[in-house]
MMTF fields as JSON, N, C-alpha, C and O atoms, coordinates in Angstrom:
{
  "mmtfVersion": "1.0.0",
  "mmtfProducer": "UNKNOWN",
  "numBonds": 443,
  "numAtoms": 444,
  "numGroups": 111,
  "numChains": 1,
  "numModels": 1,
  "chainsPerModel": [1],
  "groupsPerChain": [111],
  "chainIdList": ["A"],
  "bondAtomList": [4, 2, 8, 6, 12, 10, 16, 14, 20, 18, 24, 22, 28, 26, 32, 30, 36, 34, 40, 38, 44, 42, 48, 46, 52, 50, 56, 54, 60, 58, 64, 62, 68, 66, 72, 70, 76, 74, 80, 78, 84, 82, 88, 86, 92, 90, 96, 94, 100, 98, 104, 102, 108, 106, 112, 110, 116, 114, 120, 118, 124, 122, 128, 126, 132, 130, 136, 134, 140, 138, 144, 142, 148, 146, 152, 150, 156, 154, 160, 158, 164, 162, 168, 166, 172, 170, 176, 174, 180, 178, 184, 182, 188, 186, 192, 190, 196, 194, 200, 198, 204, 202, 208, 206, 212, 210, 216, 214, 220, 218, 224, 222, 228, 226, 232, 230, 236, 234, 240, 238, 244, 242, 248, 246, 252, 250, 256, 254, 260, 258, 264, 262, 268, 266, 272, 270, 276, 274, 280, 278, 284, 282, 288, 286, 292, 290, 296, 294, 300, 298, 304, 302, 308, 306, 312, 310, 316, 314, 320, 318, 324, 322, 328, 326, 332, 330, 336, 334, 340, 338, 344, 342, 348, 346, 352, 350, 356, 354, 360, 358, 364, 362, 368, 366, 372, 370, 376, 374, 380, 378, 384, 382, 388, 386, 392, 390, 396, 394, 400, 398, 404, 402, 408, 406, 412, 410, 416, 414, 420, 418, 424, 422, 428, 426, 432, 430, 436, 434, 440, 438],
  "bondOrderList": [1, 1, 1, 1, 1, 1, 1, 1, 1, 1, 1, 1, 1, 1, 1, 1, 1, 1, 1, 1, 1, 1, 1, 1, 1, 1, 1, 1, 1, 1, 1, 1, 1, 1, 1, 1, 1, 1, 1, 1, 1, 1, 1, 1, 1, 1, 1, 1, 1, 1, 1, 1, 1, 1, 1, 1, 1, 1, 1, 1, 1, 1, 1, 1, 1, 1, 1, 1, 1, 1, 1, 1, 1, 1, 1, 1, 1, 1, 1, 1, 1, 1, 1, 1, 1, 1, 1, 1, 1, 1, 1, 1, 1, 1, 1, 1, 1, 1, 1, 1, 1, 1, 1, 1, 1, 1, 1, 1, 1, 1],
  "groupList": [{"groupName": "MET", "atomNameList": ["N", "CA", "C", "O"], "elementList": ["N", "C", "C", "O"], "formalChargeList": [0, 0, 0, 0], "bondAtomList": [1, 0, 2, 1, 3, 2], "bondOrderList": [1, 1, 2], "singleLetterCode": "M", "chemCompType": "L-PEPTIDE LINKING"}, {"groupName": "HIS", "atomNameList": ["N", "CA", "C", "O"], "elementList": ["N", "C", "C", "O"], "formalChargeList": [0, 0, 0, 0], "bondAtomList": [1, 0, 2, 1, 3, 2], "bondOrderList": [1, 1, 2], "singleLetterCode": "H", "chemCompType": "L-PEPTIDE LINKING"}, {"groupName": "PHE", "atomNameList": ["N", "CA", "C", "O"], "elementList": ["N", "C", "C", "O"], "formalChargeList": [0, 0, 0, 0], "bondAtomList": [1, 0, 2, 1, 3, 2], "bondOrderList": [1, 1, 2], "singleLetterCode": "F", "chemCompType": "L-PEPTIDE LINKING"}, {"groupName": "ALA", "atomNameList": ["N", "CA", "C", "O"], "elementList": ["N", "C", "C", "O"], "formalChargeList": [0, 0, 0, 0], "bondAtomList": [1, 0, 2, 1, 3, 2], "bondOrderList": [1, 1, 2], "singleLetterCode": "A", "chemCompType": "L-PEPTIDE LINKING"}, {"groupName": "ARG", "atomNameList": ["N", "CA", "C", "O"], "elementList": ["N", "C", "C", "O"], "formalChargeList": [0, 0, 0, 0], "bondAtomList": [1, 0, 2, 1, 3, 2], "bondOrderList": [1, 1, 2], "singleLetterCode": "R", "chemCompType": "L-PEPTIDE LINKING"}, {"groupName": "THR", "atomNameList": ["N", "CA", "C", "O"], "elementList": ["N", "C", "C", "O"], "formalChargeList": [0, 0, 0, 0], "bondAtomList": [1, 0, 2, 1, 3, 2], "bondOrderList": [1, 1, 2], "singleLetterCode": "T", "chemCompType": "L-PEPTIDE LINKING"}, {"groupName": "PRO", "atomNameList": ["N", "CA", "C", "O"], "elementList": ["N", "C", "C", "O"], "formalChargeList": [0, 0, 0, 0], "bondAtomList": [1, 0, 2, 1, 3, 2], "bondOrderList": [1, 1, 2], "singleLetterCode": "P", "chemCompType": "L-PEPTIDE LINKING"}, {"groupName": "SER", "atomNameList": ["N", "CA", "C", "O"], "elementList": ["N", "C", "C", "O"], "formalChargeList": [0, 0, 0, 0], "bondAtomList": [1, 0, 2, 1, 3, 2], "bondOrderList": [1, 1, 2], "singleLetterCode": "S", "chemCompType": "L-PEPTIDE LINKING"}, {"groupName": "TYR", "atomNameList": ["N", "CA", "C", "O"], "elementList": ["N", "C", "C", "O"], "formalChargeList": [0, 0, 0, 0], "bondAtomList": [1, 0, 2, 1, 3, 2], "bondOrderList": [1, 1, 2], "singleLetterCode": "Y", "chemCompType": "L-PEPTIDE LINKING"}, {"groupName": "VAL", "atomNameList": ["N", "CA", "C", "O"], "elementList": ["N", "C", "C", "O"], "formalChargeList": [0, 0, 0, 0], "bondAtomList": [1, 0, 2, 1, 3, 2], "bondOrderList": [1, 1, 2], "singleLetterCode": "V", "chemCompType": "L-PEPTIDE LINKING"}, {"groupName": "ILE", "atomNameList": ["N", "CA", "C", "O"], "elementList": ["N", "C", "C", "O"], "formalChargeList": [0, 0, 0, 0], "bondAtomList": [1, 0, 2, 1, 3, 2], "bondOrderList": [1, 1, 2], "singleLetterCode": "I", "chemCompType": "L-PEPTIDE LINKING"}, {"groupName": "LYS", "atomNameList": ["N", "CA", "C", "O"], "elementList": ["N", "C", "C", "O"], "formalChargeList": [0, 0, 0, 0], "bondAtomList": [1, 0, 2, 1, 3, 2], "bondOrderList": [1, 1, 2], "singleLetterCode": "K", "chemCompType": "L-PEPTIDE LINKING"}, {"groupName": "GLY", "atomNameList": ["N", "CA", "C", "O"], "elementList": ["N", "C", "C", "O"], "formalChargeList": [0, 0, 0, 0], "bondAtomList": [1, 0, 2, 1, 3, 2], "bondOrderList": [1, 1, 2], "singleLetterCode": "G", "chemCompType": "PEPTIDE LINKING"}, {"groupName": "ASP", "atomNameList": ["N", "CA", "C", "O"], "elementList": ["N", "C", "C", "O"], "formalChargeList": [0, 0, 0, 0], "bondAtomList": [1, 0, 2, 1, 3, 2], "bondOrderList": [1, 1, 2], "singleLetterCode": "D", "chemCompType": "L-PEPTIDE LINKING"}, {"groupName": "LEU", "atomNameList": ["N", "CA", "C", "O"], "elementList": ["N", "C", "C", "O"], "formalChargeList": [0, 0, 0, 0], "bondAtomList": [1, 0, 2, 1, 3, 2], "bondOrderList": [1, 1, 2], "singleLetterCode": "L", "chemCompType": "L-PEPTIDE LINKING"}, {"groupName": "GLU", "atomNameList": ["N", "CA", "C", "O"], "elementList": ["N", "C", "C", "O"], "formalChargeList": [0, 0, 0, 0], "bondAtomList": [1, 0, 2, 1, 3, 2], "bondOrderList": [1, 1, 2], "singleLetterCode": "E", "chemCompType": "L-PEPTIDE LINKING"}, {"groupName": "ASN", "atomNameList": ["N", "CA", "C", "O"], "elementList": ["N", "C", "C", "O"], "formalChargeList": [0, 0, 0, 0], "bondAtomList": [1, 0, 2, 1, 3, 2], "bondOrderList": [1, 1, 2], "singleLetterCode": "N", "chemCompType": "L-PEPTIDE LINKING"}, {"groupName": "TRP", "atomNameList": ["N", "CA", "C", "O"], "elementList": ["N", "C", "C", "O"], "formalChargeList": [0, 0, 0, 0], "bondAtomList": [1, 0, 2, 1, 3, 2], "bondOrderList": [1, 1, 2], "singleLetterCode": "W", "chemCompType": "L-PEPTIDE LINKING"}, {"groupName": "GLN", "atomNameList": ["N", "CA", "C", "O"], "elementList": ["N", "C", "C", "O"], "formalChargeList": [0, 0, 0, 0], "bondAtomList": [1, 0, 2, 1, 3, 2], "bondOrderList": [1, 1, 2], "singleLetterCode": "Q", "chemCompType": "L-PEPTIDE LINKING"}],
  "groupTypeList": [0, 1, 2, 3, 4, 5, 6, 7, 6, 6, 8, 2, 3, 9, 10, 2, 7, 7, 11, 4, 7, 3, 12, 13, 4, 12, 8, 3, 3, 5, 3, 3, 4, 0, 9, 13, 14, 3, 3, 12, 0, 6, 12, 2, 14, 12, 9, 15, 7, 3, 4, 13, 16, 13, 12, 2, 12, 10, 5, 9, 3, 8, 2, 13, 7, 15, 15, 3, 10, 4, 4, 17, 4, 13, 1, 6, 15, 1, 3, 3, 3, 4, 18, 4, 12, 4, 15, 15, 17, 8, 15, 1, 2, 15, 14, 4, 9, 3, 4, 9, 15, 4, 3, 8, 12, 3, 13, 5, 4, 1, 12],
  "groupIdList": [1, 2, 3, 4, 5, 6, 7, 8, 9, 10, 11, 12, 13, 14, 15, 16, 17, 18, 19, 20, 21, 22, 23, 24, 25, 26, 27, 28, 29, 30, 31, 32, 33, 34, 35, 36, 37, 38, 39, 40, 41, 42, 43, 44, 45, 46, 47, 48, 49, 50, 51, 52, 53, 54, 55, 56, 57, 58, 59, 60, 61, 62, 63, 64, 65, 66, 67, 68, 69, 70, 71, 72, 73, 74, 75, 76, 77, 78, 79, 80, 81, 82, 83, 84, 85, 86, 87, 88, 89, 90, 91, 92, 93, 94, 95, 96, 97, 98, 99, 100, 101, 102, 103, 104, 105, 106, 107, 108, 109, 110, 111],
  "secStructList": [7, 7, 7, 7, 7, 7, 7, 1, 1, 7, 3, 3, 3, 3, 3, 3, 3, 3, 3, 3, 7, 1, 1, 7, 6, 6, 2, 2, 2, 2, 2, 2, 2, 2, 2, 2, 2, 2, 2, 6, 1, 6, 6, 3, 3, 3, 3, 3, 3, 3, 3, 7, 6, 6, 1, 3, 3, 3, 3, 3, 3, 3, 3, 1, 7, 2, 2, 2, 2, 2, 2, 2, 2, 2, 7, 2, 2, 2, 2, 2, 2, 2, 2, 2, 0, 0, 0, 0, 0, 3, 3, 3, 3, 3, 3, 3, 3, 3, 3, 3, 7, 7, 7, 7, 7, 7, 7, 7, 7, 7, 7],
  "xCoordList": [9.707, 8.986, 8.734, 8.714, 8.543, 8.239, 6.86, 6.153, 6.455, 5.182, 5.205, 6.176, 4.1, 3.981, 3.823, 3.241, 4.36, 4.156, 3.092, 3.335, 1.911, 0.743, 0.413, 0.739, -0.167, -0.653, -1.869, -2.362, -2.337, -3.655, -4.725, -4.699, -5.678, -6.845, -7.597, -7.504, -8.379, -8.758, -7.651, -6.925, -7.56, -6.789, -7.383, -8.363, -6.796, -7.423, -6.393, -5.18, -6.964, -6.185, -6.633, -7.829, -5.7, -6.035, -5.477, -4.269, -6.41, -6.063, -6.048, -7.095, -4.891, -4.802, -4.442, -3.35, -5.377, -5.127, -4.947, -5.651, -3.956, -3.712, -3.15, -2.542, -3.357, -2.785, -1.886, -2.365, -0.591, 0.388, 0.301, -0.013, 0.597, 0.802, 2.291, 3.065, 2.651, 4.006, 4.978, 4.646, 6.238, 7.272, 7.315, 6.318, 8.476, 8.617, 8.297, 7.542, 8.884, 8.624, 8.582, 7.681, 9.564, 9.71, 8.878, 8.85, 8.216, 7.287, 8.051, 7.661, 9.133, 9.807, 10.346, 10.213, 10.961, 11.53, 10.359, 10.501, 9.351, 8.164, 7.529, 7.162, 7.397, 6.788, 7.672, 7.148, 8.966, 9.875, 9.732, 9.651, 9.709, 9.548, 8.212, 8.174, 7.115, 5.872, 5.912, 5.297, 6.648, 6.728, 7.528, 7.185, 8.576, 9.462, 8.652, 8.703, 7.891, 7.073, 6.031, 5.898, 5.273, 4.196, 4.798, 4.206, 5.979, 6.591, 6.843, 6.89, 7.004, 7.176, 5.924, 6.012, 4.783, 3.597, 2.913, 2.817, 2.425, 1.746, 0.608, -0.228, 0.543, -0.543, -0.282, -1.069, 0.837, 1.18, 1.746, 2.614, 1.262, 1.643, 2.567, 3.381, 2.474, 3.265, 2.581, 1.45, 3.312, 2.838, 3.305, 4.387, 2.488, 2.782, 2.476, 1.479, 3.285, 3.077, 3.605, 4.651, 2.959, 3.39, 2.809, 1.752, 3.574, 3.199, 3.601, 4.686, 2.779, 3.105, 3.718, 3.789, 4.151, 4.844, 3.98, 4.52, 2.659, 1.669, 1.325, 0.59, 1.872, 1.677, 0.53, 0.299, -0.191, -1.193, -0.519, 0.344, -0.946, -0.341, -1.345, -2.419, -0.958, -1.794, -0.819, 0.195, -1.175, -0.484, -1.509, -2.592, -1.041, -1.926, -1.101, -0.043, -1.675, -1.093, -1.921, -3.134, -1.327, -2.029, -1.891, -0.825, -3.007, -3.055, -3.755, -4.538, -3.531, -4.201, -5.525, -6.247, -5.893, -7.21, -7.605, -6.797, -8.816, -9.247, -8.657, -8.446, -8.365, -7.802, -6.343, -5.919, -5.626, -4.276, -4.394, -3.562, -5.363, -5.605, -5.882, -5.363, -6.742, -7.013, -5.781, -5.623, -4.934, -3.634, -2.768, -2.127, -2.74, -1.961, -2.499, -1.758, -3.838, -4.461, -4.226, -3.998, -4.267, -4.197, -2.745, -2.551, -1.739, -0.373, -0.083, -0.376, 0.517, 0.723, 1.542, 1.223, 2.588, 3.45, 2.788, 3.001, 1.978, 1.102, 0.036, -0.26, -0.53, -1.619, -0.933, -1.544, 0.265, 0.898, 1.226, 1.08, 1.647, 1.89, 0.634, 0.681, -0.493, -1.729, -2.175, -2.748, -1.945, -2.327, -1.439, -1.966, -0.199, 0.689, 0.256, 0.31, -0.154, -0.605, -1.826, -1.898, -2.767, -3.954, -3.511, -4.051, -2.601, -2.209, -1.168, -1.151, -0.353, 0.766, 0.93, 1.223, 0.751, 1.261, 0.25, 0.668, -1.023, -2.027, -2.944, -3.396, -3.273, -4.359, -5.721, -6.741, -5.703, -6.865, -6.41, -5.339, -7.255, -6.94, -8.202, -9.21, -8.142, -9.204, -8.718, -7.65, -9.395, -8.969, -10.142, -11.289, -9.764, -10.702, -10.092, -8.896, -10.965, -10.538, -11.351, -12.577, -10.669, -11.308, -10.875, -9.724, -11.747, -11.33, -10.995, -11.815, -9.802, -9.354, -9.87, -9.541, -10.666, -11.3, -10.512, -10.401, -10.001, -9.317, -8.05, -8.094, -6.938, -5.744, -4.975, -4.883, -4.406, -3.612, -2.657, -2.906, -1.6, -0.644, 0.216, 0.105, 1.032, 1.94, 3.134, 3.063, 4.296, 5.511, 5.602, 5.809, 5.443, 5.325, 6.737, 6.79, 7.777, 9.078, 9.433, 9.143, 10.0, 10.478, 11.936, 12.522, 12.563, 14.0, 14.796, 16.024],
  "yCoordList": [0.533, 1.577, 2.683, 2.504, 3.826, 5.022, 5.488, 4.963, 6.553, 7.163, 7.96, 8.642, 7.845, 8.554, 10.049, 10.414, 10.862, 12.359, 12.8, 12.994, 12.945, 13.263, 14.761, 15.351, 15.371, 16.745, 16.831, 15.829, 18.074, 18.32, 17.64, 17.719, 16.964, 16.398, 17.427, 18.612, 16.992, 15.601, 14.935, 15.616, 13.622, 12.832, 11.367, 11.164, 10.417, 9.07, 8.056, 8.226, 6.978, 5.864, 4.599, 4.311, 3.829, 2.424, 1.477, 1.368, 0.796, -0.037, -1.517, -2.057, -2.155, -3.526, -4.388, -4.274, -5.246, -6.182, -7.563, -7.939, -8.336, -9.608, -10.632, -10.28, -11.901, -13.025, -13.695, -14.17, -13.737, -14.307, -15.778, -16.4, -16.369, -17.88, -18.103, -17.147, -19.242, -19.701, -19.546, -19.771, -19.13, -19.039, -17.654, -16.935, -17.33, -15.955, -15.896, -15.025, -16.855, -16.981, -15.618, -15.329, -14.775, -13.495, -12.348, -11.236, -12.648, -11.669, -10.37, -9.251, -10.573, -9.381, -8.495, -7.275, -9.063, -8.259, -7.462, -6.301, -8.142, -7.514, -6.453, -5.389, -6.689, -5.671, -4.461, -3.35, -4.59, -3.489, -2.682, -1.454, -3.484, -2.902, -2.103, -0.994, -2.691, -1.928, -0.581, 0.395, -0.54, 0.722, 1.747, 2.928, 1.273, 2.143, 2.623, 3.808, 1.726, 2.066, 3.078, 4.094, 2.864, 3.768, 5.119, 6.153, 5.119, 6.416, 7.322, 8.545, 6.712, 7.595, 7.996, 8.714, 7.586, 7.89, 9.14, 9.392, 9.949, 11.179, 10.959, 10.087, 11.714, 11.631, 10.687, 10.655, 9.922, 9.099, 9.931, 10.766, 9.725, 10.553, 9.815, 10.451, 8.507, 7.732, 6.469, 6.219, 5.614, 4.303, 3.951, 4.359, 3.2, 2.642, 1.136, 0.775, 0.272, -1.172, -1.886, -1.487, -2.916, -3.697, -5.124, -5.323, -6.082, -7.5, -8.191, -7.912, -9.092, -9.82, -11.128, -11.479, -11.832, -13.133, -14.215, -15.251, -14.085, -15.032, -14.776, -15.548, -13.691, -13.421, -12.429, -12.062, -11.991, -10.956, -9.584, -9.228, -8.783, -7.489, -6.475, -6.805, -5.221, -4.116, -3.13, -2.706, -2.812, -1.736, -0.663, -0.917, 0.627, 1.728, 2.632, 3.158, 2.778, 3.691, 4.925, 4.818, 6.086, 7.378, 8.007, 7.981, 8.56, 9.215, 10.517, 10.713, 11.434, 12.721, 12.698, 13.693, 11.618, 11.633, 10.208, 9.281, 10.067, 8.777, 8.446, 7.273, 9.488, 9.256, 8.663, 7.782, 9.181, 8.616, 7.137, 6.317, 6.809, 5.439, 4.549, 3.437, 5.069, 4.377, 4.078, 2.992, 5.089, 4.972, 3.874, 3.077, 3.821, 2.828, 1.486, 0.562, 1.339, 0.061, -0.422, -1.616, 0.453, 0.12, -0.136, -0.716, 0.271, 0.119, -1.343, -2.179, -1.691, -3.1, -3.867, -5.02, -3.273, -4.074, -4.3, -5.308, -3.316, -3.555, -4.596, -5.412, -4.565, -5.527, -6.965, -7.896, -7.147, -8.414, -8.851, -10.031, -7.961, -8.276, -8.674, -9.568, -7.983, -8.349, -9.774, -10.52, -10.141, -11.437, -12.475, -13.467, -12.271, -13.18, -13.286, -14.355, -12.182, -12.199, -13.141, -13.942, -13.014, -13.896, -15.371, -16.243, -15.674, -17.045, -17.596, -18.805, -16.814, -17.352, -16.867, -17.658, -15.611, -14.983, -14.782, -14.606, -14.792, -14.455, -15.589, -16.166, -15.975, -16.851, -16.147, -16.741, -14.862, -14.016, -12.533, -12.172, -11.706, -10.253, -9.482, -9.957, -8.297, -7.286, -5.974, -5.556, -5.272, -3.931, -2.932, -3.158, -1.856, -0.83, 0.613, 0.885, 1.404, 2.753, 3.75, 3.667, 4.666, 5.653, 7.038, 7.268, 7.974, 9.414, 9.906, 9.773, 10.461, 10.871, 12.304, 13.154, 12.583, 13.892, 14.587, 15.812, 13.903, 14.486, 13.609, 12.393, 14.235, 13.525, 14.394, 15.608, 13.754, 14.383, 13.36, 12.155, 13.837, 12.919, 13.71, 14.925, 12.954, 13.611, 12.766, 11.537, 13.454, 12.792, 12.823, 13.87, 11.649, 11.688, 11.249, 10.956, 11.219, 10.998, 12.105, 13.27, 11.809, 12.754, 12.698, 11.619, 13.886, 14.024, 13.783, 13.861],
  "zCoordList": [7.444, 6.948, 7.904, 9.122, 7.332, 8.204, 7.935, 7.075, 8.733, 8.466, 7.17, 6.84, 6.455, 5.213, 5.579, 6.6, 4.707, 4.888, 3.903, 2.711, 4.458, 3.676, 3.783, 4.813, 2.859, 2.876, 3.788, 4.306, 3.966, 4.656, 3.841, 2.613, 4.489, 3.746, 3.045, 3.366, 2.044, 1.693, 0.804, 0.08, 0.891, 0.056, 0.193, 0.909, -0.473, -0.474, 0.072, -0.045, 0.681, 1.242, 0.598, 0.557, 0.09, -0.388, 0.651, 0.857, 1.297, 2.439, 1.968, 1.611, 1.967, 1.498, 2.714, 3.269, 3.112, 4.199, 3.583, 2.646, 4.149, 3.501, 4.466, 5.477, 4.151, 4.824, 3.798, 2.768, 4.07, 3.136, 3.149, 4.165, 1.952, 1.912, 2.335, 2.362, 2.633, 3.068, 1.868, 0.704, 2.273, 1.218, 0.547, 0.479, 0.075, -0.549, -2.005, -2.437, -2.828, -4.296, -4.954, -5.741, -4.629, -5.317, -4.714, -5.241, -3.615, -3.004, -2.524, -2.857, -1.744, -1.163, -2.251, -2.157, -3.305, -4.323, -5.156, -5.54, -5.347, -6.06, -5.172, -5.67, -3.968, -3.033, -3.038, -3.12, -2.957, -2.991, -4.325, -4.353, -5.416, -6.731, -6.798, -7.333, -6.243, -6.365, -5.6, -6.029, -4.455, -3.704, -4.53, -4.582, -5.156, -5.991, -7.182, -7.511, -7.853, -9.007, -8.602, -9.284, -7.523, -7.079, -6.77, -7.08, -6.157, -5.721, -6.92, -6.787, -8.09, -9.303, -10.017, -11.013, -9.583, -10.22, -9.776, -8.575, -10.714, -10.363, -9.384, -9.619, -8.296, -7.39, -6.181, -5.236, -6.23, -5.091, -4.025, -4.278, -2.769, -1.586, -0.641, 0.029, -0.559, 0.351, 0.693, 0.279, 1.502, 1.852, 3.277, 3.698, 4.003, 5.376, 5.253, 4.628, 5.818, 5.698, 6.9, 7.41, 7.395, 8.476, 8.261, 7.663, 8.789, 8.684, 9.959, 10.47, 10.514, 11.829, 11.445, 10.267, 12.418, 12.298, 11.788, 11.399, 11.745, 11.306, 9.787, 9.17, 9.231, 7.818, 7.546, 6.394, 8.6, 8.404, 8.272, 9.074, 7.2, 6.971, 6.494, 5.991, 6.67, 6.183, 5.472, 6.026, 4.274, 3.604, 3.219, 2.691, 3.553, 3.233, 2.279, 2.626, 1.022, 0.131, -0.065, -0.25, -0.034, -0.055, -1.476, -2.092, -1.948, -3.263, -3.18, -2.25, -4.091, -4.031, -4.754, -4.696, -5.439, -6.193, -6.529, -6.462, -6.877, -7.396, -8.703, -9.011, -9.529, -10.827, -10.642, -11.39, -9.637, -9.394, -8.951, -9.339, -8.189, -7.791, -8.963, -9.06, -9.896, -11.131, -12.003, -12.56, -12.087, -12.906, -12.179, -12.864, -10.87, -10.205, -10.445, -10.778, -10.28, -10.531, -11.92, -12.109, -12.934, -14.306, -14.765, -15.833, -14.007, -14.497, -14.738, -13.883, -15.948, -16.312, -15.311, -15.021, -14.771, -13.902, -12.554, -11.88, -12.193, -10.926, -11.162, -10.288, -12.327, -12.671, -12.638, -12.113, -13.163, -13.157, -11.704, -11.386, -10.852, -9.511, -8.708, -7.863, -8.996, -8.353, -8.848, -8.054, -10.042, -10.556, -9.796, -9.293, -9.717, -8.995, -7.505, -6.897, -6.976, -5.521, -5.365, -4.434, -6.299, -6.212, -6.418, -5.736, -7.281, -7.589, -6.616, -6.382, -6.076, -5.282, -3.866, -2.969, -3.652, -2.411, -1.321, -0.177, -1.558, -0.582, -0.385, -1.375, 0.858, 1.176, 1.14, 0.789, 1.514, 1.575, 1.508, 1.995, 0.895, 0.968, 0.867, 0.345, 1.367, 1.327, 0.853, 1.301, -0.015, -0.435, -0.223, -0.609, 0.396, 0.735, 0.227, 0.336, -0.28, -0.669, 0.17, 0.23, 0.799, 1.613, 1.354, 0.984, 1.532, 1.44, 2.892, 3.8, 3.073, 4.319, 4.453, 3.625, 5.473, 5.739, 6.854, 6.833, 7.759, 8.954, 9.202, 9.017, 9.617, 9.918, 10.872, 10.692, 11.915, 12.827, 13.505, 13.457, 14.116, 14.745, 15.788, 15.951, 16.439, 17.46, 17.584, 17.557, 17.727, 18.142, 19.654, 20.269, 20.233, 21.771, 22.423, 23.617, 21.667, 22.237, 23.231, 22.961, 24.276, 25.308, 25.503, 25.585, 25.583, 25.834, 24.647, 24.7]
}
């Protein structure tokens, strides 16, 4: 994954922290499909995701509005993936929605 290219704030971040259950059971393919699906939705700005070797991960999806977040939440394919996540893929998860008020970064590579 790469850094999401977001516009100047304000915009919204959906922060999904999770601890995976053992085994794939279709997780990787579904996760890739969800990124592709979200990328085609109005108001989606990008996504950043990381997971460690112990199964703890964080995915941050960026949206231009709360309405765009609701459309994503209510998409039938995403709803089915969330249900599978609760039943098969996650030992625990937390979801947080935040409004991004400030954002900055720097490319610190030299040479």
